C-alpha positions in Angstrom: -0.2 0.0 0.2 1.4 3.6 -0.7 1.7 5.8 2.1 0.4 9.2 1.4 1.1 12.1 4.0 0.8 16.3 4.0 3.5 18.5 6.2 1.9 20.4 8.7 2.2 23.8 7.6 -0.5 22.5 5.1 -2.4 20.8 8.1 -2.8 24.5 9.8 -5.3 25.2 7.3 -7.3 22.4 6.1 -6.9 18.6 7.9 -4.5 16.7 6.1 -5.4 12.5 6.2 -2.1 10.6 6.6 -3.4 7.8 4.4 -1.9 4.2 3.1 -4.1 3.3 0.4 -4.4 0.8 -3.5 -3.3 3.4 -5.8 -1.1 2.7 -9.3 -0.5 6.7 -9.6 -0.1 9.8 -7.6 -3.9 11.4 -8.6 -5.4 8.0 -7.4 -3.7 8.6 -3.8 -4.6 11.8 -4.3 -8.5 11.1 -5.2 -8.5 9.0 -1.8 -7.5 11.7 0.1 -10.1 14.1 -1.1 -12.9 11.8 -1.1 -11.6 11.7 3.4 -11.8 15.5 3.2 -12.7 17.1 0.2 -11.9 21.1 0.8 -8.1 19.7 0.7 -8.8 19.4 -3.2 -8.9 23.2 -3.6 -5.7 23.6 -1.7 -4.0 20.9 -3.5 -4.8 21.1 -7.2 -6.3 24.3 -9.5 -9.2 24.4 -11.0 -7.8 22.2 -14.0 -6.8 19.4 -11.6 -3.4 20.5 -12.1 -1.1 20.5 -8.9 -0.8 24.2 -7.5 2.4 26.0 -8.5 3.1 26.6 -4.9 2.5 22.7 -4.4 5.7 20.4 -4.4 5.1 16.1 -4.2 7.3 14.0 -3.5 7.7 9.8 -4.1 9.6 8.0 -2.8 12.2 11.1 -2.8 11.9 11.9 -5.9 9.3 15.3 -6.9 6.2 13.8 -9.3 7.0 15.0 -12.6 3.5 14.9 -14.3 2.0 17.8 -12.6 -0.9 17.9 -15.0 -2.1 14.3 -15.7 -0.8 13.5 -12.0 0.4 9.9 -14.1 3.3 9.3 -11.8 3.3 5.4 -10.6 3.4 4.5 -7.6 4.9 1.4 -6.0 2.9 -0.8 -3.0 5.2 0.3 -0.8 5.6 4.3 -2.0 5.9 7.2 0.2 4.4 9.8 -1.1 4.7 13.5 0.3 3.1 16.7 -0.4 3.6 19.9 0.8 3.7 23.9 0.2 6.2 25.3 -0.9 7.3 28.5 1.1 8.7 31.4 -0.1 10.4 34.5 1.9 13.6 35.3 4.2 
């Protein structure tokens, strides 16, 4: 089962589930999280269903490549981390 987790800074704005789910692609795992908390979708995806500019996703330590189709593959033990990029200095 893939493990999906959101970082703490995002949790300040919306409840973020920690999930273990059967998912073959990033989009499938995110869809499971949005089922648990539909409000989360607006923080992660834009109106076209693409990752928002300020959101980064790492799968097994590698940055997700498909920000539009969310088709990055997940393995049975993949670790997925979703975070908001921070700016400023």
